[in-house]
VEXFIFI-178833 format. One line per 5 residues: their letters; for each residue x, y, z of N, C-alpha, C. Coordinates in Angstrom, 1 decimal, decimal comma, padded with zeros to 4 digits. Example, Ala and Ser with C-alpha at 12.3 -4.5 7.8 and 13.67 -1.06 7.14 Angstrom:
REM residues 2
as) 013,2 -005,7 007,8 012,3 -004,5 007,8 013,2 -003,3 007,8; 012,8 -002,2 007,1 013,7 -001,1 007,1 012,9 000,0 007,9
This chain:
REM residues 86
myrli) -021,3 -006,5 -035,4 -020,0 -006,8 -035,0 -019,3 -005,7 -034,2; -019,6 -004,4 -034,7 -019,0 -003,2 -033,9 -019,6 -003,0 -032,6; -020,9 -003,5 -032,5 -021,6 -003,4 -031,2 -021,0 -004,3 -030,2; -020,6 -005,4 -030,6 -020,0 -006,4 -029,7 -018,6 -005,8 -029,2; -017,8 -005,3 -030,1 -016,5 -004,7 -029,7 -016,8 -003,6 -028,8
liavl) -017,7 -002,7 -029,1 -018,0 -001,6 -028,3 -018,4 -002,0 -026,8; -019,3 -003,0 -026,8 -019,7 -003,5 -025,5 -018,5 -004,1 -024,7; -017,7 -004,8 -025,4 -016,5 -005,4 -024,7 -015,6 -004,4 -024,2; -015,3 -003,3 -025,0 -014,5 -002,2 -024,5 -015,1 -001,5 -023,3; -016,4 -001,3 -023,3 -017,1 -000,6 -022,2 -017,1 -001,5 -020,9
lvily) -017,2 -002,8 -021,1 -017,1 -003,7 -020,0 -015,7 -003,7 -019,3; -014,6 -003,6 -020,2 -013,3 -003,6 -019,6 -013,1 -002,3 -018,9; -013,6 -001,2 -019,5 -013,4 000,1 -018,7 -014,2 000,0 -017,4; -015,4 -000,5 -017,4 -016,2 -000,6 -016,2 -015,5 -001,5 -015,2; -014,9 -002,6 -015,6 -014,1 -003,4 -014,7 -013,0 -002,6 -014,0
yllrr) -012,2 -001,9 -014,8 -011,0 -001,2 -014,2 -011,5 -000,1 -013,2; -012,6 000,6 -013,6 -013,1 001,6 -012,7 -013,6 001,1 -011,4; -014,3 -000,1 -011,5 -014,7 -000,7 -010,2 -013,6 -001,2 -009,4; -012,6 -001,7 -010,0 -011,5 -002,2 -009,3 -010,7 -001,1 -008,6; -010,6 000,0 -009,3 -009,9 001,2 -008,6 -010,7 001,7 -007,5
airki) -012,0 001,7 -007,6 -012,9 002,2 -006,5 -012,8 001,3 -005,3; -012,7 000,0 -005,5 -012,6 -001,0 -004,4 -011,3 -000,8 -003,8; -010,2 -000,6 -004,5 -008,9 -000,4 -003,9 -008,8 000,8 -003,0; -009,5 001,9 -003,5 -009,5 003,2 -002,7 -010,3 002,9 -001,4; -011,4 002,2 -001,4 -012,1 001,9 -000,3 -011,2 001,2 000,7
gqgda) -010,5 000,2 000,2 -009,6 -000,6 001,1 -008,4 000,2 001,7; -007,9 001,2 000,9 -006,8 002,0 001,4 -007,4 003,0 002,5; -008,6 003,4 002,3 -009,2 004,3 003,3 -009,3 003,6 004,7; -009,7 002,2 004,7 -009,8 001,5 005,9 -008,4 001,3 006,5; -007,4 001,2 005,7 -006,0 000,9 006,2 -005,5 002,2 006,8
lense) -005,9 003,4 006,3 -005,5 004,6 006,9 -006,2 004,9 008,2; -007,5 004,5 008,3 -008,1 004,6 009,6 -007,5 003,8 010,6; -007,1 002,6 010,3 -006,5 001,6 011,2 -005,2 002,2 011,7; -004,4 002,9 010,8 -003,1 003,3 011,2 -003,2 004,6 012,1; -004,2 005,4 011,9 -004,4 006,6 012,7 -004,7 006,3 014,1
dggas) -005,3 005,2 014,4 -005,7 005,0 015,8 -004,5 004,6 016,7; -003,3 004,4 016,1 -002,1 004,1 016,9 -001,9 002,7 017,2; -002,9 001,9 017,3 -002,7 000,5 017,6 -002,0 -000,3 016,5; -002,4 -000,1 015,3 -001,8 -000,8 014,2 -000,5 -000,3 013,6; -000,1 000,9 014,1 001,1 001,5 013,5 002,4 000,8 013,9
gkqmi) 002,4 000,2 015,1 003,5 -000,5 015,6 003,7 -001,9 014,9; 002,7 -002,4 014,3 002,8 -003,7 013,6 003,2 -003,5 012,1; 003,3 -002,4 011,7 003,6 -002,0 010,3 005,0 -002,5 010,0; 005,2 -003,2 008,8 006,5 -003,7 008,4 007,1 -002,6 007,4; 008,3 -002,4 007,6 009,1 -001,4 006,8 010,3 -002,1 006,2
qdpvc) 010,9 -001,5 005,2 012,0 -002,1 004,5 013,3 -001,3 004,8; 014,3 -002,0 005,2 015,6 -001,3 005,5 016,2 -000,9 004,1; 016,5 000,4 003,9 017,1 000,9 002,6 018,4 000,3 002,2; 019,2 -000,3 003,1 020,5 -000,8 002,8 020,4 -002,3 002,4; 020,0 -003,1 003,4 020,0 -004,6 003,1 018,7 -005,1 002,6
rvfia) 017,6 -004,2 002,5 016,3 -004,5 002,0 015,5 -005,6 002,7; 015,8 -005,8 003,9 015,0 -006,8 004,7 013,8 -006,0 005,3; 012,7 -006,7 005,6 011,6 -006,1 006,2 011,6 -006,4 007,7; 011,3 -005,4 008,5 011,3 -005,5 010,0 010,1 -004,7 010,5; 009,7 -005,1 011,7 008,6 -004,3 012,3 009,0 -003,0 012,7
renav) 008,2 -002,1 012,4 008,6 -000,6 012,7 008,9 -000,4 014,2; 008,3 -001,1 015,0 008,5 -001,0 016,5 009,9 -001,4 016,9; 010,5 -002,4 016,0 011,8 -003,0 016,4 012,9 -002,3 015,6; 012,6 -001,4 014,7 013,6 -000,8 013,9 014,4 000,2 014,6; 015,6 000,4 014,1 016,5 001,5 014,5 016,1 002,7 013,8
reqig) 015,8 003,8 014,5 015,3 005,0 013,9 016,4 006,1 013,9; 016,7 006,6 012,7 017,7 007,6 012,5 017,2 008,8 011,8; 017,6 010,1 012,2 017,3 011,3 011,5 018,5 011,6 010,8; 018,4 011,5 009,4 019,5 011,9 008,5 019,1 012,9 007,5; 019,7 014,0 007,5 019,4 015,0 006,5 018,0 015,5 006,7
gqtyf) 017,4 015,6 007,9 016,1 016,0 008,2 015,0 015,1 007,9; 015,4 013,9 007,6 014,4 012,8 007,2 014,6 011,6 008,1; 013,5 011,0 008,5 013,6 009,8 009,4 013,7 008,6 008,6; 014,7 007,8 008,9 014,9 006,4 008,2 014,9 005,4 009,2; 014,4 004,2 008,8 014,4 003,0 009,7 015,3 001,9 009,2
fcsrg) 016,0 001,3 010,1 017,0 000,3 009,7 016,9 -000,9 010,6; 017,4 -002,0 010,1 017,4 -003,3 010,9 018,4 -003,3 012,0; 019,5 -002,6 011,8 020,6 -002,6 012,8 021,3 -001,3 012,7; 022,1 -001,0 013,7 023,0 000,2 013,7 024,0 000,2 012,6; 024,5 -001,0 012,2 025,5 -001,1 011,2 024,9 -000,7 009,8
cataf) 023,6 -001,0 009,6 023,0 -000,6 008,3 022,8 000,9 008,3; 022,5 001,5 009,5 022,3 003,0 009,6 023,6 003,6 009,3; 024,8 003,1 009,8 026,1 003,7 009,6 026,5 003,6 008,1; 026,2 002,4 007,5 026,5 002,2 006,1 025,7 003,2 005,2; 024,5 003,4 005,6 023,6 004,4 004,8 024,2 005,8 004,9
ekqls) 024,6 006,2 006,1 025,2 007,5 006,3 026,5 007,7 005,4; 027,3 006,6 005,4 028,5 006,6 004,5 028,1 006,7 003,1; 027,1 006,0 002,6 026,7 006,1 001,2 026,2 007,5 000,8; 025,5 008,2 001,8 025,0 009,5 001,5 026,2 010,5 001,4; 027,1 010,4 002,3 028,2 011,3 002,4 029,2 011,2 001,3
g) 029,4 010,0 000,7 030,4 010,0 -000,2 030,5 008,8 -001,0
């Protein structure tokens, strides 16, 4: 009985290790695609104010406090700056 439990636990651990390895391989491919410049414009980003997703190439880019933020509109950028200041 203990052998079956031990085998089941080992199989579960093996499953999670394989799953993690496969995810890392997939993330490595995604990083390679984004480094070539062609895929980076098609990346979807989330507006920190209204939480909508927009294409990075269509987003309003603002430098606030030394960090770059992306917004769906100039109004969201202004609202974000007001939130940070007070």
